[in-house]
C-alpha positions as CSV (number, residue, x, y, z in Angstrom):
1,M,10.4,-19.8,-6.6
2,S,7.7,-17.3,-6.4
3,K,6.2,-16.2,-3.1
4,N,3.3,-18.2,-1.8
5,P,0.2,-16.0,-2.4
6,F,-1.4,-17.3,0.7
7,F,1.4,-15.5,3.0
8,K,1.4,-12.6,0.7
9,N,-2.3,-11.7,0.6
10,I,-3.5,-13.4,3.7
11,R,-1.0,-13.7,6.4
12,F,-0.2,-9.7,6.4
13,P,-3.8,-8.8,7.3
14,N,-3.8,-11.6,9.9
15,V,-0.7,-10.0,11.6
16,F,-2.3,-6.8,11.4
17,I,-5.5,-7.8,13.1
18,L,-3.3,-9.7,15.9
19,L,-1.3,-6.6,16.6
20,I,-4.5,-4.7,16.7
21,I,-6.1,-7.2,19.3
22,V,-3.0,-7.0,21.3
23,F,-2.9,-3.2,21.4
24,V,-6.7,-2.7,22.1
25,S,-6.4,-5.5,24.8
26,C,-3.3,-3.7,26.5
27,A,-5.1,-0.4,26.3
28,L,-8.4,-1.7,27.7
29,L,-6.3,-3.7,30.4
30,I,-4.6,-0.4,31.3
31,C,-8.0,1.6,31.4
32,I,-9.8,-1.1,33.5
33,N,-6.8,-1.4,36.0
34,F,-6.7,2.4,36.3
35,F,-10.4,2.8,37.0
36,T,-10.5,-0.2,39.1
37,I,-7.6,1.0,41.3
38,K,-9.5,4.5,41.4
39,I,-12.7,2.8,42.5
40,L,-10.9,1.0,45.1
41,S,-9.0,4.0,46.3
42,A,-12.4,5.9,46.6
43,N,-13.8,2.9,48.4
44,R,-10.8,3.1,50.9
45,A,-11.5,6.9,51.1
46,Y,-15.0,6.2,52.2
47,V,-14.2,3.5,54.7
48,N,-11.7,5.9,56.2
49,G,-14.3,8.5,56.1
50,E,-16.7,6.3,57.8
51,S,-14.2,5.7,60.6
52,H,-13.9,9.6,61.2
53,Y,-17.7,9.6,60.9
54,S,-18.2,6.9,63.4
55,K,-15.5,8.3,65.8
56,G,-17.1,11.7,65.7
57,Q,-20.4,10.3,66.5
58,K,-19.2,8.4,69.4
59,D,-17.1,11.1,70.7
60,A,-20.0,13.5,70.5
61,S,-22.3,11.1,72.3
62,R,-19.6,10.7,75.0
63,H,-19.1,14.4,75.5
64,L,-22.9,15.0,75.5
65,I,-23.3,12.5,78.2
66,T,-20.7,13.9,80.3
67,Y,-22.2,17.3,79.8
68,L,-25.5,15.8,80.8
69,Y,-24.2,15.0,84.3
70,T,-21.4,17.5,84.7
71,K,-23.1,20.5,83.1
72,D,-19.5,21.5,81.9
73,E,-19.5,24.0,79.1
74,N,-16.3,22.7,77.8
75,Q,-18.1,19.3,77.2
76,W,-20.8,21.0,75.3
77,K,-18.4,22.6,73.0
78,L,-16.5,19.3,72.5
79,Y,-20.0,17.7,71.6
80,L,-20.7,20.4,69.0
81,E,-17.3,20.2,67.6
82,E,-17.3,16.4,67.3
83,L,-21.0,16.4,66.0
84,E,-19.8,18.5,63.0
85,V,-17.7,15.6,61.5
86,P,-20.8,13.5,60.7
87,Q,-22.8,16.7,59.9
88,G,-20.2,17.7,57.3
89,D,-20.3,14.3,55.6
90,G,-24.1,14.6,55.6
91,I,-24.0,18.1,53.9
92,A,-21.6,16.5,51.1
93,R,-24.2,13.5,50.7
94,K,-27.1,15.8,50.3
95,T,-25.3,18.4,48.1
96,L,-23.8,15.6,45.7
97,L,-27.3,14.2,45.2
98,K,-28.9,17.4,44.4
99,V,-26.3,19.4,42.4
100,G,-23.6,17.1,42.0
101,D,-19.8,18.3,42.4
102,N,-19.2,21.8,43.9
103,K,-17.3,23.6,46.8
104,V,-20.0,22.9,49.3
105,A,-19.8,19.3,49.0
106,R,-16.1,19.2,49.2
107,K,-16.0,21.5,52.1
108,G,-18.4,19.0,53.7
109,F,-15.9,16.2,53.2
110,L,-13.1,18.5,54.6
111,I,-15.3,19.0,57.8
112,G,-15.8,15.4,57.9
113,R,-12.0,15.1,58.3
114,N,-11.4,13.4,55.0
115,H,-8.0,13.9,53.6
116,K,-7.9,16.7,50.9
117,D,-6.2,14.3,48.5
118,D,-9.0,11.9,48.6
119,L,-11.6,14.4,47.8
120,D,-11.4,13.9,43.9
121,D,-11.9,10.3,44.4
122,L,-14.9,10.6,46.7
123,V,-16.5,13.0,44.5
124,W,-15.9,11.0,41.3
125,L,-17.1,7.6,42.9
126,F,-20.2,9.3,44.1
127,V,-21.1,11.2,41.0
128,N,-20.7,8.4,38.6
129,F,-21.4,5.2,40.4
130,Q,-24.3,6.4,42.9
131,Q,-26.8,3.9,41.0
132,V,-24.5,1.0,41.2
133,S,-26.0,-1.6,43.6
134,F,-23.4,-1.7,46.4
135,L,-22.8,2.1,46.6
136,A,-26.5,2.9,46.2
137,K,-27.1,0.6,49.2
138,A,-24.1,2.4,51.2
139,I,-25.5,5.7,50.2
140,D,-28.7,4.7,51.9
141,E,-27.3,3.4,54.9
142,W,-25.3,6.8,55.1
143,G,-28.7,8.7,54.6
144,K,-30.3,6.6,57.6
145,G,-27.3,7.6,59.7
146,D,-27.6,11.3,59.1
147,E,-31.1,11.2,60.3
148,L,-29.9,9.5,63.4
149,I,-27.2,12.1,63.7
150,F,-29.9,14.8,63.4
151,K,-31.9,13.1,66.1
152,L,-28.6,13.3,68.2
153,F,-28.3,16.9,67.3
154,I,-32.0,17.5,68.7
155,V,-31.4,15.7,71.8
156,G,-28.1,17.6,72.5
157,H,-30.1,20.9,72.2
158,E,-32.8,19.8,74.4
159,I,-30.2,18.7,77.2
160,N,-28.6,22.2,76.7
161,A,-32.0,24.0,77.1
162,Q,-32.8,22.2,80.2
163,I,-29.5,22.9,81.8
164,K,-29.6,26.7,81.0
165,Y,-33.0,27.0,82.5
166,N,-32.3,24.6,85.5
167,L,-35.2,22.3,84.3
168,L,-33.0,19.2,84.3
169,T,-34.0,16.3,86.7
170,P,-32.6,12.9,87.7
171,A,-35.7,11.3,85.7
172,S,-34.9,13.6,82.7
173,Q,-31.4,12.7,82.8
174,K,-32.0,9.1,82.6
175,N,-34.5,9.5,79.8
176,F,-32.0,11.5,77.8
177,L,-29.2,8.9,78.6
178,N,-31.5,6.1,77.1
179,R,-32.2,8.1,74.1
180,I,-28.5,8.9,73.4
181,S,-27.7,5.3,74.0
182,S,-30.5,4.2,71.7
183,I,-29.4,6.5,68.9
184,S,-25.7,5.2,69.4
185,D,-26.8,1.7,69.1
186,K,-28.7,2.2,65.8
187,L,-25.9,4.3,64.5
188,T,-23.3,1.8,65.3
189,I,-25.5,-1.0,63.4
190,N,-25.9,1.5,60.7
191,E,-22.1,2.5,60.3
192,R,-21.3,-1.2,60.3
193,N,-23.8,-1.9,57.4
194,F,-22.1,1.0,55.7
195,S,-18.6,-0.5,56.0
196,N,-19.8,-4.0,55.3
197,T,-21.5,-2.9,52.1
198,L,-18.5,-1.1,50.8
199,G,-16.3,-4.0,51.8
200,E,-18.5,-6.4,49.8
201,G,-18.4,-4.0,46.8
202,T,-14.7,-3.8,47.1
203,R,-14.4,-7.8,47.0
204,K,-16.7,-7.9,44.0
205,I,-14.8,-5.4,42.2
206,K,-11.4,-7.2,43.2
207,S,-12.8,-10.6,41.8
208,L,-13.9,-8.8,38.5
209,L,-10.7,-7.2,38.2
210,I,-8.8,-10.5,38.6
211,I,-11.2,-12.2,36.1
212,T,-10.8,-9.3,33.6
213,N,-7.1,-9.4,34.0
214,I,-7.0,-13.0,33.4
215,V,-9.3,-12.8,30.3
216,F,-7.2,-10.0,28.7
217,I,-3.8,-11.5,29.7
218,L,-5.0,-14.8,27.9
219,I,-6.0,-12.8,24.9
220,I,-2.8,-10.9,24.9
221,V,-0.8,-14.1,25.3
222,L,-2.8,-16.2,22.7
223,S,-2.4,-13.1,20.3
224,V,1.3,-13.0,20.8
225,C,1.7,-16.7,20.5
226,S,-0.3,-16.5,17.3
227,Y,1.6,-13.7,16.0
228,Y,5.0,-15.4,17.0
229,S,3.7,-18.6,15.3
230,I,2.9,-16.9,12.0
231,M,6.3,-14.8,12.0
232,V,8.2,-18.3,12.7
233,K,6.3,-19.7,9.8
234,R,7.1,-16.9,7.6
235,L,10.7,-17.2,8.5
236,L,10.5,-20.9,7.7
237,V,8.9,-20.2,4.4
238,S,11.4,-17.4,3.6
239,K,14.1,-19.7,4.7
240,K,12.8,-22.3,2.4
241,E,12.4,-19.8,-0.4
242,I,15.9,-18.7,0.0
243,E,17.3,-22.0,0.1
244,I,15.7,-23.0,-3.1
245,K,16.6,-19.8,-4.8
246,N,20.1,-20.5,-3.6
247,E,20.0,-24.0,-5.2
248,N,18.5,-22.5,-8.3
249,L,21.3,-20.0,-8.4
250,I,24.0,-22.7,-8.0
251,I,22.4,-24.5,-10.9
252,V,22.1,-21.4,-13.0
253,N,25.8,-20.6,-12.3
254,R,26.7,-23.9,-13.2
255,E,24.7,-23.9,-16.4
256,L,25.9,-20.5,-17.1
257,D,29.6,-21.6,-16.9
258,R,28.7,-24.5,-19.2
259,F,26.8,-22.1,-21.5
260,V,29.6,-19.6,-21.8
261,Y,32.1,-22.2,-22.5
262,S,30.1,-24.2,-25.0
263,A,28.7,-20.9,-26.7
264,S,32.1,-19.4,-27.2
265,H,33.4,-22.6,-28.6
266,D,30.2,-23.1,-30.7
267,L,30.1,-19.6,-32.0
268,R,33.9,-19.7,-32.7
269,S,33.8,-22.9,-34.6
270,P,31.9,-21.8,-37.7
271,I,33.9,-18.6,-37.9
272,T,37.1,-20.6,-37.7
273,S,35.9,-22.9,-40.5
274,L,34.5,-19.8,-42.6
275,K,38.2,-18.4,-42.3
276,G,39.5,-21.6,-43.4
277,L,37.3,-22.0,-46.4
278,I,37.8,-18.5,-47.3
279,E,41.6,-18.9,-47.3
280,I,41.3,-21.9,-49.4
281,T,38.7,-20.4,-52.0
282,Q,41.3,-17.4,-52.4
283,L,43.8,-19.7,-53.8
284,E,41.2,-21.9,-55.9
285,D,40.7,-21.1,-59.7
286,D,38.3,-24.1,-60.2
287,I,34.7,-22.7,-60.3
288,D,33.2,-26.0,-59.4
289,Q,35.6,-26.2,-56.5
290,I,34.6,-22.8,-55.3
291,K,30.9,-23.6,-55.6
292,T,31.6,-26.6,-53.3
293,Y,33.4,-24.4,-50.7
294,L,30.6,-21.8,-51.0
295,G,28.3,-24.9,-50.1
296,L,30.3,-25.5,-47.1
297,M,30.4,-22.0,-46.0
298,H,26.7,-21.8,-46.3
299,K,26.4,-24.9,-44.0
300,S,28.8,-23.3,-41.5
301,L,26.7,-20.2,-41.5
302,M,23.4,-22.2,-41.2
303,K,24.9,-24.0,-38.2
304,Q,25.9,-20.7,-36.5
305,D,22.3,-19.2,-37.4
306,Q,20.6,-22.1,-35.7
307,F,22.8,-21.9,-32.6
308,I,21.9,-18.1,-32.4
309,I,18.3,-18.8,-32.8
310,D,18.7,-21.6,-29.9
311,I,20.4,-19.0,-27.7
312,I,17.7,-16.5,-28.3
313,D,15.0,-19.0,-27.7
314,Y,16.8,-19.9,-24.4
315,S,16.8,-16.4,-23.3
316,K,13.3,-15.7,-24.0
317,N,12.2,-18.8,-22.2
318,K,14.3,-17.9,-19.2
319,R,13.5,-14.2,-19.0
320,K,9.8,-13.6,-20.3
321,Q,7.0,-14.1,-17.9
322,V,4.3,-16.8,-19.0
323,V,1.5,-15.0,-20.6
324,M,-1.9,-17.1,-20.9
325,E,-3.7,-16.5,-24.2
326,P,-5.7,-18.1,-26.8
327,V,-3.2,-20.0,-29.1
328,S,-3.8,-21.5,-32.7
329,L,-1.7,-24.8,-32.9
330,Q,-2.5,-24.8,-36.5
331,E,-1.1,-21.5,-37.2
332,L,2.0,-22.3,-35.0
333,L,2.7,-25.5,-37.1
334,N,2.3,-24.1,-40.4
335,E,4.6,-21.1,-39.4
336,A,7.4,-23.6,-38.0
337,I,7.3,-26.1,-41.0
338,S,7.5,-23.1,-43.4
339,Q,10.6,-21.4,-41.3
340,L,12.4,-24.9,-41.2
341,M,12.2,-25.7,-44.8
342,H,15.7,-24.4,-45.5
343,I,17.3,-27.2,-43.4
344,E,19.1,-29.9,-45.4
345,N,16.6,-32.8,-46.5
346,A,13.6,-31.0,-45.2
347,N,12.0,-30.9,-48.7
348,R,12.3,-34.7,-48.8
349,I,10.2,-35.3,-45.7
350,T,6.5,-35.7,-45.8
351,F,4.6,-33.6,-43.1
352,T,1.2,-34.7,-42.0
353,Q,-1.0,-33.2,-39.4
354,E,-4.0,-34.5,-37.6
355,L,-5.3,-31.8,-35.5
356,L,-8.3,-32.7,-33.3
357,V,-7.7,-29.6,-30.9
358,D,-6.7,-26.3,-32.6
359,Q,-7.5,-23.4,-30.2
360,I,-6.0,-23.7,-26.5
361,Q,-5.2,-21.3,-23.7
362,S,-1.4,-21.3,-23.1
363,D,1.5,-19.3,-23.5
364,G,2.2,-18.7,-27.3
365,L,5.9,-18.0,-27.1
366,R,6.7,-21.3,-25.2
367,L,4.5,-23.2,-27.5
368,K,6.2,-21.9,-30.5
369,I,9.5,-22.7,-28.8
370,I,8.4,-26.1,-28.1
371,I,6.9,-27.1,-31.7
372,S,9.7,-25.5,-33.7
373,N,12.4,-27.3,-31.6
374,L,10.7,-30.7,-31.9
375,L,10.2,-30.3,-35.7
376,S,13.9,-29.0,-36.3
377,N,15.1,-32.0,-34.1
378,A,13.0,-34.3,-36.3
379,I,14.2,-32.9,-39.6
380,K,17.9,-32.9,-38.6
381,Y,17.9,-36.4,-37.5
382,A,15.9,-37.9,-40.2
383,D,17.1,-41.1,-41.8
384,V,18.2,-40.2,-45.4
385,N,18.8,-43.8,-46.0
386,K,15.1,-44.5,-45.9
387,Q,13.1,-44.1,-49.0
388,E,10.2,-42.4,-47.4
389,M,11.0,-40.0,-44.5
390,F,7.9,-38.5,-42.5
391,I,7.0,-36.5,-39.6
392,S,3.5,-36.7,-38.3
393,V,2.0,-34.2,-35.8
394,K,-1.1,-35.0,-33.9
395,T,-3.1,-32.7,-31.4
396,Y,-5.8,-34.1,-29.1
397,F,-7.6,-33.7,-25.8
398,D,-7.0,-36.7,-23.5
399,D,-8.0,-37.0,-19.6
400,G,-8.1,-33.3,-18.9
401,Y,-5.0,-32.3,-20.8
402,N,-4.3,-31.0,-24.2
403,K,-1.6,-33.1,-26.1
404,I,0.8,-32.5,-29.0
405,E,2.6,-35.5,-30.4
406,V,5.5,-35.3,-32.9
407,T,6.4,-38.7,-34.6
408,D,9.2,-39.3,-37.1
409,N,10.9,-42.3,-38.7
410,G,14.3,-40.9,-38.3
411,I,17.5,-42.6,-36.9
412,G,16.1,-42.7,-33.4
413,I,17.7,-42.5,-30.1
414,K,19.9,-45.2,-28.6
415,E,18.8,-46.7,-25.2
416,E,22.0,-45.4,-23.4
417,F,21.2,-41.8,-24.4
418,K,17.6,-41.4,-23.7
419,D,18.2,-40.4,-20.0
420,N,20.5,-37.7,-21.2
421,I,18.8,-36.0,-24.3
422,F,17.3,-33.1,-22.2
423,E,20.6,-32.0,-20.6
424,M,22.1,-28.9,-21.9
425,Y,24.6,-29.4,-24.7
426,F,23.9,-32.9,-24.8
427,G,23.8,-34.2,-28.4
428,T,24.3,-37.5,-30.1
429,N,25.7,-36.0,-33.1
430,K,27.1,-32.2,-32.6
431,N,27.4,-31.7,-36.2
432,K,23.5,-31.6,-36.5
433,G,22.8,-29.2,-33.5
434,S,23.8,-27.3,-30.7
435,G,22.7,-29.5,-27.9
436,L,20.4,-26.9,-26.9
437,G,17.1,-27.8,-28.7
438,L,15.5,-30.3,-26.3
439,Y,17.0,-28.7,-23.2
440,I,15.0,-25.6,-24.4
441,V,12.0,-27.7,-25.0
442,K,11.9,-29.2,-21.6
443,E,12.4,-25.9,-19.9
444,A,9.6,-24.2,-22.0
445,V,7.3,-27.2,-21.3
446,E,7.9,-26.9,-17.3
447,N,7.2,-23.2,-17.5
448,I,3.8,-23.8,-18.7
449,Q,3.3,-26.5,-16.0
450,G,3.3,-29.4,-18.6
451,N,5.5,-32.4,-19.2
452,I,7.1,-33.9,-22.0
453,S,7.8,-37.9,-22.5
454,V,9.6,-39.5,-25.5
455,F,9.5,-43.2,-27.1
456,S,12.1,-44.0,-29.3
457,E,14.0,-46.9,-30.9
458,S,17.0,-46.7,-32.8
459,T,17.0,-46.8,-36.5
460,V,13.2,-46.9,-36.2
461,G,12.1,-43.3,-35.2
462,S,10.9,-41.3,-32.3
463,K,7.8,-40.0,-30.7
464,F,7.6,-36.9,-28.5
465,V,4.5,-36.2,-26.3
466,V,3.8,-33.1,-24.9
467,T,1.2,-32.7,-22.3
468,I,-0.3,-29.2,-21.5
469,P,-2.7,-28.3,-18.7
470,N,-6.1,-27.3,-20.0
């Protein structure tokens, strides 16, 4: 059984495409998860940075208020130190907006008490995603916060100036306190908006990540399932092909055993006969008797020659590939008849031809084997007791098929033999043939995707009909 062209030409590309889909999906999934984790890590770093920003601002406000009422220089220094935290973040924001990643921006983040291991993520997210809605909104809130920090810075220096020049009054203290409280309240709202915006962005990214993971996992699972399904089908088809090949091998081995046994017998039989006839002839002096013995030798050699021809036809039919080509049935018939005229009683038979179809597209070798063996069989089993012996060959086109009919008025086939005539080495009369002819005919017909049927009646004659695809 030949390999199914569908699985040979279609399935392999499909499997390759499925493997590419799985590979690309896995690669994209890895990349998406990597960058998503990086974005979430950067978001986490910004939220952590905001906490330092907020704490620094609140501590600065607390120290400034204490300095306002105690005039303690240490409180002023602590105010300046804590205020540097949001100011450092502000320097980083302005630098990244104007020139991008550089040492100044990174130093600003460090002043803002961000961890040095988070700097790459902080800078990467800002530079690459500052136009994304949630981050753009957070950066805007950050900018507003920096403006308020600058106002707190101005208030601090005004307080410091009044303290140094002893200009501070209870009224101005109350005014400064109100201004500091107002700035702190606004910064609290601003810082909350910043954190909320990043949190909202994080939740959106998380949702998108979950959906993306589900989609790609489904694609991978479906692709793997499809791949598995195709591979299982391939295995099943291969298993079926192997089983069929094993069955064919068993049949072939069985036929080979029968063939070897029968061939050795049929090849040796004529040789044994010849040896016996030669020994008898050597002892014979009568010329007429010697001629009789020579005639028997000739028949024995003819039988062996026909058996060898059958073996050759059998081998050709088994081994050679089917080759579709234009074939002339007229030429094949004429050639076959001329080559078979040496068979006994062939010259007494009337051959008639009615060729409604001549040129067909088929395998010339198989058609030659089919026609030659059918005609040879008809000649060998001619009824010599009939006054007129005939073999009629007819070709025609019917119902989409080319047909070849070989009809004779020979001895016919008995009813009990009809089911066995196409078996190897089956013969109703072994003296007339090897028993391979019709077996080879059936094999050749099947090789060209045709079929053969027989209609026969004992003592009346036989008709073989070969149907060939157009």
